[in-house]
KEDOKE-602550 format. One record per residue (C-alpha): chain; residue in one letter; x, y, z; residue number from 1. Coordinates in nm, 4 decimals, decimal comma. Layout:
+------+------+----------+----------+----------+-----+
! unit ! code !       xx !       yy !       zz ! pos !
+------+------+----------+----------+----------+-----+
!    A !    A !        X !        Y !        Z ! NUM !
...
+------+------+----------+----------+----------+-----+
***
This chain:
+------+------+----------+----------+----------+-----+
! unit ! code !       xx !       yy !       zz ! pos !
+------+------+----------+----------+----------+-----+
!    A !    M !  11,0711 !   7,3284 !   6,6383 !   1 !
!    A !    S !  10,9222 !   7,5992 !   6,8967 !   2 !
!    A !    L !  10,6430 !   7,5539 !   6,7082 !   3 !
!    A !    L !  10,4990 !   7,7045 !   7,0680 !   4 !
!    A !    K !  10,7656 !   7,8978 !   7,1899 !   5 !
!    A !    D !  10,6340 !   8,1780 !   7,4903 !   6 !
!    A !    K !  10,2457 !   8,0425 !   7,5021 !   7 !
!    A !    V !  10,1058 !   7,9467 !   7,8003 !   8 !
!    A !    V !   9,9319 !   7,5961 !   7,7567 !   9 !
!    A !    V !   9,6521 !   7,3874 !   8,0095 !  10 !
!    A !    V !   9,5439 !   7,0336 !   8,0318 !  11 !
!    A !    T !   9,3005 !   6,9040 !   8,1798 !  12 !
!    A !    A !   9,3358 !   6,5073 !   8,2724 !  13 !
!    A !    A !   9,7369 !   6,5687 !   8,2611 !  14 !
!    A !    A !   9,7990 !   6,2562 !   8,4624 !  15 !
!    A !    G !   9,9054 !   5,9072 !   8,3813 !  16 !
!    A !    T !  10,0124 !   5,8109 !   8,0657 !  17 !
!    A !    G !   9,7797 !   5,9186 !   7,8345 !  18 !
!    A !    I !   9,6722 !   6,1606 !   7,5841 !  19 !
!    A !    G !   9,7148 !   6,4637 !   7,7942 !  20 !
!    A !    F !  10,0263 !   6,3937 !   7,9238 !  21 !
!    A !    A !  10,1134 !   6,3381 !   7,5877 !  22 !
!    A !    T !   9,9978 !   6,6562 !   7,5069 !  23 !
!    A !    A !  10,2075 !   6,8217 !   7,7987 !  24 !
!    A !    K !  10,5802 !   6,6954 !   7,7358 !  25 !
!    A !    R !  10,5255 !   6,7204 !   7,3212 !  26 !
!    A !    C !  10,3750 !   7,1470 !   7,4227 !  27 !
!    A !    M !  10,7051 !   7,1735 !   7,6678 !  28 !
!    A !    E !  10,9514 !   7,0342 !   7,3712 !  29 !
!    A !    E !  10,8139 !   7,2791 !   7,1756 !  30 !
!    A !    G !  10,8936 !   7,6078 !   7,3995 !  31 !
!    A !    A !  10,5403 !   7,6475 !   7,6013 !  32 !
!    A !    T !  10,4782 !   7,7375 !   7,9183 !  33 !
!    A !    V !  10,2544 !   7,4094 !   8,0348 !  34 !
!    A !    F !  10,0122 !   7,4282 !   8,3371 !  35 !
!    A !    I !   9,7970 !   7,0333 !   8,4043 !  36 !
!    A !    S !   9,5190 !   6,9292 !   8,5837 !  37 !
!    A !    D !   9,4215 !   6,6200 !   8,6666 !  38 !
!    A !    Y !   9,1203 !   6,4664 !   8,9360 !  39 !
!    A !    H !   9,4129 !   6,2497 !   9,0712 !  40 !
!    A !    A !   9,6486 !   6,4950 !   9,2931 !  41 !
!    A !    R !   9,9127 !   6,1606 !   9,3748 !  42 !
!    A !    R !   9,9033 !   6,0602 !   8,9865 !  43 !
!    A !    L !   9,9123 !   6,4531 !   8,8947 !  44 !
!    A !    G !  10,2427 !   6,5552 !   9,1416 !  45 !
!    A !    E !  10,4012 !   6,2275 !   8,9876 !  46 !
!    A !    A !  10,3163 !   6,3766 !   8,6359 !  47 !
!    A !    A !  10,5394 !   6,6918 !   8,6899 !  48 !
!    A !    D !  10,8023 !   6,4900 !   8,8148 !  49 !
!    A !    R !  10,8524 !   6,3383 !   8,5241 !  50 !
!    A !    L !  10,8112 !   6,6925 !   8,3637 !  51 !
!    A !    E !  11,0860 !   6,8020 !   8,6152 !  52 !
!    A !    G !  11,2767 !   6,5284 !   8,5054 !  53 !
!    A !    E !  11,3070 !   6,5994 !   8,1917 !  54 !
!    A !    F !  11,2779 !   6,9406 !   8,1343 !  55 !
!    A !    G !  11,4108 !   7,1208 !   8,4411 !  56 !
!    A !    S !  11,1131 !   7,2821 !   8,4817 !  57 !
!    A !    R !  10,8603 !   7,1505 !   8,6970 !  58 !
!    A !    P !  10,5028 !   7,2905 !   8,5440 !  59 !
!    A !    L !  10,2195 !   7,4170 !   8,8293 !  60 !
!    A !    T !   9,9566 !   7,1927 !   8,8759 !  61 !
!    A !    L !   9,5529 !   7,2389 !   9,0288 !  62 !
!    A !    V !   9,4028 !   6,9585 !   9,0813 !  63 !
!    A !    C !   9,0677 !   6,9887 !   8,9580 !  64 !
!    A !    D !   8,7188 !   6,7970 !   8,8492 !  65 !
!    A !    V !   8,5645 !   6,8736 !   8,5646 !  66 !
!    A !    T !   8,2177 !   6,7807 !   8,6610 !  67 !
!    A !    N !   8,2631 !   7,0916 !   8,9398 !  68 !
!    A !    Q !   8,2308 !   7,4521 !   8,8311 !  69 !
!    A !    E !   8,3963 !   7,5865 !   9,1348 !  70 !
!    A !    H !   8,6942 !   7,3457 !   9,0010 !  71 !
!    A !    V !   8,6806 !   7,4324 !   8,6493 !  72 !
!    A !    D !   8,7086 !   7,8572 !   8,7281 !  73 !
!    A !    G !   8,9787 !   7,8121 !   8,9954 !  74 !
!    A !    L !   9,1947 !   7,6444 !   8,7553 !  75 !
!    A !    I !   9,1414 !   7,9481 !   8,5083 !  76 !
!    A !    T !   9,1776 !   8,1684 !   8,7112 !  77 !
!    A !    G !   9,4882 !   7,9934 !   8,8762 !  78 !
!    A !    A !   9,6569 !   7,9490 !   8,4671 !  79 !
!    A !    L !   9,5980 !   8,3552 !   8,4125 !  80 !
!    A !    D !   9,7276 !   8,4875 !   8,8141 !  81 !
!    A !    A !  10,0325 !   8,2555 !   8,7641 !  82 !
!    A !    H !  10,1333 !   8,3145 !   8,3963 !  83 !
!    A !    G !   9,9546 !   8,6403 !   8,2725 !  84 !
!    A !    R !   9,6953 !   8,5447 !   7,9952 !  85 !
!    A !    I !   9,5860 !   8,1305 !   7,8281 !  86 !
!    A !    D !   9,6848 !   8,0991 !   7,5063 !  87 !
!    A !    V !   9,5937 !   7,7444 !   7,4263 !  88 !
!    A !    L !   9,3061 !   7,5248 !   7,6554 !  89 !
!    A !    V !   9,3558 !   7,1688 !   7,5896 !  90 !
!    A !    N !   9,0033 !   7,0398 !   7,7166 !  91 !
!    A !    N !   9,1353 !   6,6237 !   7,7324 !  92 !
!    A !    A !   8,9454 !   6,5329 !   8,0459 !  93 !
!    A !    G !   8,6436 !   6,2290 !   7,8872 !  94 !
!    A !    L !   8,5219 !   5,9150 !   8,1072 !  95 !
!    A !    G !   8,3997 !   5,5686 !   7,9207 !  96 !
!    A !    G !   8,2231 !   5,2524 !   8,0212 !  97 !
!    A !    T !   8,0720 !   5,0081 !   7,8070 !  98 !
!    A !    A !   7,6756 !   5,0152 !   7,8306 !  99 !
!    A !    D !   7,4178 !   4,8672 !   7,6800 ! 100 !
!    A !    V !   7,1336 !   5,0805 !   7,6187 ! 101 !
!    A !    V !   6,9381 !   4,8195 !   7,7383 ! 102 !
!    A !    D !   7,1170 !   4,7864 !   8,0609 ! 103 !
!    A !    M !   7,1380 !   5,1982 !   8,0981 ! 104 !
!    A !    E !   7,1327 !   5,3242 !   8,4279 ! 105 !
!    A !    D !   7,0409 !   5,7346 !   8,4712 ! 106 !
!    A !    A !   7,4085 !   5,7060 !   8,6825 ! 107 !
!    A !    A !   7,6364 !   5,5883 !   8,4014 ! 108 !
!    A !    W !   7,4563 !   5,8061 !   8,1541 ! 109 !
!    A !    H !   7,5058 !   6,1205 !   8,3537 ! 110 !
!    A !    R !   7,7984 !   6,0988 !   8,4729 ! 111 !
!    A !    V !   7,9958 !   5,9929 !   8,1474 ! 112 !
!    A !    I !   7,7853 !   6,3238 !   7,9677 ! 113 !
!    A !    D !   7,8639 !   6,5125 !   8,2678 ! 114 !
!    A !    V !   8,2819 !   6,4043 !   8,2675 ! 115 !
!    A !    T !   8,2673 !   6,3878 !   7,8706 ! 116 !
!    A !    L !   8,1101 !   6,7056 !   7,6727 ! 117 !
!    A !    T !   7,9541 !   6,8845 !   8,0026 ! 118 !
!    A !    A !   8,2215 !   6,9513 !   8,1565 ! 119 !
!    A !    T !   8,4253 !   7,0436 !   7,7753 ! 120 !
!    A !    M !   8,1575 !   7,3171 !   7,8018 ! 121 !
!    A !    R !   8,2523 !   7,4462 !   8,1527 ! 122 !
!    A !    C !   8,6158 !   7,4748 !   8,0595 ! 123 !
!    A !    M !   8,5556 !   7,6605 !   7,7857 ! 124 !
!    A !    R !   8,3344 !   7,9005 !   7,9079 ! 125 !
!    A !    A !   8,5344 !   7,9521 !   8,2171 ! 126 !
!    A !    A !   8,8472 !   8,0420 !   7,9737 ! 127 !
!    A !    L !   8,6645 !   8,2052 !   7,7372 ! 128 !
!    A !    P !   8,6376 !   8,5534 !   7,8110 ! 129 !
!    A !    S !   9,0403 !   8,5895 !   7,8807 ! 130 !
!    A !    M !   9,0840 !   8,5091 !   7,4854 ! 131 !
!    A !    I !   8,7961 !   8,6730 !   7,3660 ! 132 !
!    A !    A !   8,9538 !   8,9989 !   7,6328 ! 133 !
!    A !    N !   9,3343 !   8,9260 !   7,4898 ! 134 !
!    A !    K !   9,1765 !   8,9578 !   7,0447 ! 135 !
!    A !    G !   9,3412 !   8,5226 !   7,0617 ! 136 !
!    A !    G !   9,3641 !   8,1900 !   7,1783 ! 137 !
!    A !    V !   9,2983 !   7,8529 !   7,0851 ! 138 !
!    A !    I !   9,1206 !   7,5534 !   7,2216 ! 139 !
!    A !    V !   9,1617 !   7,2422 !   7,1284 ! 140 !
!    A !    N !   8,8882 !   6,9593 !   7,2662 ! 141 !
!    A !    N !   8,9276 !   6,5878 !   7,2447 ! 142 !
!    A !    S !   8,6971 !   6,4429 !   7,1098 ! 143 !
!    A !    S !   8,6563 !   6,0475 !   6,9371 ! 144 !
!    A !    V !   8,5426 !   5,8680 !   6,6127 ! 145 !
!    A !    L !   8,2333 !   5,6571 !   6,8549 ! 146 !
!    A !    A !   8,1166 !   6,0045 !   6,7322 ! 147 !
!    A !    W !   8,0483 !   5,8886 !   6,4296 ! 148 !
!    A !    R !   8,0871 !   5,5331 !   6,4318 ! 149 !
!    A !    A !   7,8652 !   5,2947 !   6,5757 ! 150 !
!    A !    Q !   8,0524 !   5,0473 !   6,9013 ! 151 !
!    A !    K !   7,7990 !   4,7996 !   7,0423 ! 152 !
!    A !    G !   7,8143 !   4,9301 !   7,4600 ! 153 !
!    A !    Q !   7,9245 !   5,2581 !   7,3493 ! 154 !
!    A !    A !   7,5999 !   5,4516 !   7,3132 ! 155 !
!    A !    H !   7,6621 !   5,6950 !   7,5978 ! 156 !
!    A !    Y !   8,0632 !   5,7591 !   7,5138 ! 157 !
!    A !    A !   7,9271 !   5,8610 !   7,1814 ! 158 !
!    A !    A !   7,6888 !   6,0341 !   7,2267 ! 159 !
!    A !    A !   7,9098 !   6,2651 !   7,4772 ! 160 !
!    A !    K !   8,2026 !   6,2863 !   7,1480 ! 161 !
!    A !    A !   7,9271 !   6,4318 !   6,9111 ! 162 !
!    A !    G !   7,7879 !   6,6631 !   7,1362 ! 163 !
!    A !    V !   8,1484 !   6,8134 !   7,1691 ! 164 !
!    A !    N !   8,2061 !   6,7759 !   6,8056 ! 165 !
!    A !    A !   7,9151 !   7,0001 !   6,7484 ! 166 !
!    A !    L !   7,9798 !   7,2358 !   7,0478 ! 167 !
!    A !    T !   8,3310 !   7,2964 !   6,8919 ! 168 !
!    A !    R !   8,1727 !   7,4006 !   6,5382 ! 169 !
!    A !    C !   7,9357 !   7,6292 !   6,7292 ! 170 !
!    A !    A !   8,1410 !   7,7578 !   6,9508 ! 171 !
!    A !    A !   8,3680 !   7,8088 !   6,7076 ! 172 !
!    A !    L !   8,1445 !   8,0134 !   6,4925 ! 173 !
!    A !    E !   8,0570 !   8,2761 !   6,8232 ! 174 !
!    A !    V !   8,4090 !   8,3293 !   6,8707 ! 175 !
!    A !    A !   8,6133 !   8,3631 !   6,5209 ! 176 !
!    A !    E !   8,5381 !   8,7513 !   6,5575 ! 177 !
!    A !    H !   8,7406 !   8,7834 !   6,8172 ! 178 !
!    A !    G !   9,0764 !   8,5765 !   6,6663 ! 179 !
!    A !    V !   8,9862 !   8,2435 !   6,8796 ! 180 !
!    A !    R !   9,0223 !   7,9708 !   6,7272 ! 181 !
!    A !    I !   8,8378 !   7,6203 !   6,8254 ! 182 !
!    A !    N !   8,8697 !   7,2517 !   6,6972 ! 183 !
!    A !    A !   8,9016 !   6,9011 !   6,7763 ! 184 !
!    A !    V !   9,0984 !   6,6182 !   6,7514 ! 185 !
!    A !    A !   8,8902 !   6,2989 !   6,7225 ! 186 !
!    A !    P !   9,1051 !   5,9948 !   6,8042 ! 187 !
!    A !    S !   9,0082 !   5,6255 !   6,7116 ! 188 !
!    A !    L !   9,2063 !   5,3760 !   6,9221 ! 189 !
!    A !    A !   9,4909 !   5,5900 !   7,1211 ! 190 !
!    A !    M !   9,7093 !   5,2810 !   7,3159 ! 191 !
!    A !    H !   9,8130 !   5,3137 !   7,6752 ! 192 !
!    A !    A !   9,8437 !   5,1651 !   8,0147 ! 193 !
!    A !    F !   9,5455 !   5,2753 !   8,1485 ! 194 !
!    A !    L !   9,3388 !   5,1215 !   7,8002 ! 195 !
!    A !    H !   9,4595 !   4,7600 !   7,8965 ! 196 !
!    A !    K !   9,3530 !   4,7829 !   8,2513 ! 197 !
!    A !    V !   8,9921 !   4,8871 !   8,1852 ! 198 !
!    A !    T !   8,9577 !   4,6703 !   7,8228 ! 199 !
!    A !    T !   9,0182 !   4,2781 !   7,7903 ! 200 !
!    A !    P !   9,3479 !   4,2302 !   7,5655 ! 201 !
!    A !    E !   9,0995 !   4,0475 !   7,3089 ! 202 !
!    A !    L !   8,9162 !   4,3379 !   7,2681 ! 203 !
!    A !    L !   9,1748 !   4,5085 !   7,2179 ! 204 !
!    A !    A !   9,2952 !   4,2610 !   6,9700 ! 205 !
!    A !    E !   9,0340 !   4,3429 !   6,7951 ! 206 !
!    A !    L !   8,9665 !   4,7129 !   6,7276 ! 207 !
!    A !    E !   9,3341 !   4,7657 !   6,7044 ! 208 !
!    A !    G !   9,3541 !   4,4899 !   6,3300 ! 209 !
!    A !    R !   9,0149 !   4,7392 !   6,2257 ! 210 !
!    A !    E !   9,2597 !   4,9964 !   6,1703 ! 211 !
!    A !    A !   9,4221 !   5,1669 !   5,8885 ! 212 !
!    A !    F !   9,7496 !   5,1077 !   6,0211 ! 213 !
!    A !    G !   9,6222 !   4,8045 !   6,1848 ! 214 !
!    A !    R !   9,7716 !   4,9180 !   6,5126 ! 215 !
!    A !    G !   9,6138 !   5,2030 !   6,7508 ! 216 !
!    A !    A !   9,7812 !   5,5475 !   6,7905 ! 217 !
!    A !    T !  10,0143 !   5,5636 !   7,0592 ! 218 !
!    A !    P !   9,9520 !   5,9212 !   7,2772 ! 219 !
!    A !    T !  10,2075 !   6,0881 !   7,1249 ! 220 !
!    A !    E !  10,0891 !   6,0390 !   6,7949 ! 221 !
!    A !    I !   9,7301 !   6,2350 !   6,8956 ! 222 !
!    A !    A !   9,9772 !   6,5178 !   7,1000 ! 223 !
!    A !    N !  10,1024 !   6,5431 !   6,7803 ! 224 !
!    A !    I !   9,7817 !   6,6622 !   6,5706 ! 225 !
!    A !    I !   9,6728 !   6,8492 !   6,8985 ! 226 !
!    A !    V !  10,0393 !   7,0888 !   6,9120 ! 227 !
!    A !    F !   9,9221 !   7,1598 !   6,5185 ! 228 !
!    A !    L !   9,6158 !   7,2685 !   6,6209 ! 229 !
!    A !    A !   9,6989 !   7,4901 !   6,8756 ! 230 !
!    A !    S !  10,0173 !   7,6775 !   6,7056 ! 231 !
!    A !    D !  10,0666 !   7,9334 !   6,3541 ! 232 !
!    A !    L !  10,0314 !   7,5713 !   6,1247 ! 233 !
!    A !    S !   9,6877 !   7,6246 !   6,2028 ! 234 !
!    A !    T !   9,5628 !   7,9794 !   6,1604 ! 235 !
!    A !    Y !   9,2780 !   7,9502 !   5,9318 ! 236 !
!    A !    M !   9,1462 !   7,6214 !   6,1069 ! 237 !
!    A !    T !   8,8175 !   7,6980 !   6,3352 ! 238 !
!    A !    G !   8,5147 !   7,3993 !   6,3974 ! 239 !
!    A !    E !   8,6879 !   7,1792 !   6,2494 ! 240 !
!    A !    I !   8,6553 !   6,8092 !   6,3675 ! 241 !
!    A !    V !   9,0861 !   6,5820 !   6,2968 ! 242 !
!    A !    S !   9,0173 !   6,2417 !   6,2291 ! 243 !
!    A !    A !   9,3002 !   6,0658 !   6,3522 ! 244 !
!    A !    S !   9,2681 !   5,7535 !   6,1346 ! 245 !
!    A !    S !   8,9882 !   5,5360 !   6,0623 ! 246 !
!    A !    Q !   8,9018 !   5,1795 !   6,0121 ! 247 !
!    A !    H !   8,9840 !   4,9753 !   5,6488 ! 248 !
!    A !    P !   8,7298 !   4,8346 !   5,4583 ! 249 !
+------+------+----------+----------+----------+-----+
***
């Protein structure tokens, strides 16, 4: 539908088979010029190869550790140097894990908070000056329903995602006068290959059974919401957290 025709979209954590890659693909399908980044160089190159094979044009890529401000600044500067502007930033990078609070080590807590929450702020902070100068732009953050839904062993991840929600709402008010919108999508359970590597089949089956539709979302279903929030179909939405699904009673 050309929802993002001629838009420049930057996506973090875009390698692999998850939401980031699905978002880059959907944005290209909607006519966007995409700049993708990831921490994993090989997988990032493979993602660019896949997109080039499907669309005939290869997106620019940059390896980026979102916990490193110099890397983040380099990503934003690289996109601006290559394309002149950033119309949409999708903050997809995040890190999970499982640990009860009684067993939580400081290192595990800080790592999840840094990758999931602080890095989202870093990327926003780096991109916003150019958006404000251009009097427009959109940021879409990847949150989670765990920001408000309790689950054992997820205190660090849930706290980080609750922080993403608060960050989204507050920053949205700060930049609204400049024509910049900031929203977030909160998936419940998005199924992809990496999830199967870090989660037991029994737990995945249990989590899927709790979902309203009896299954997890596909990455593309979440990417569709991100495209909506990035497009002009949502021009009167800012500071909103869009839940992708809900558990049944």
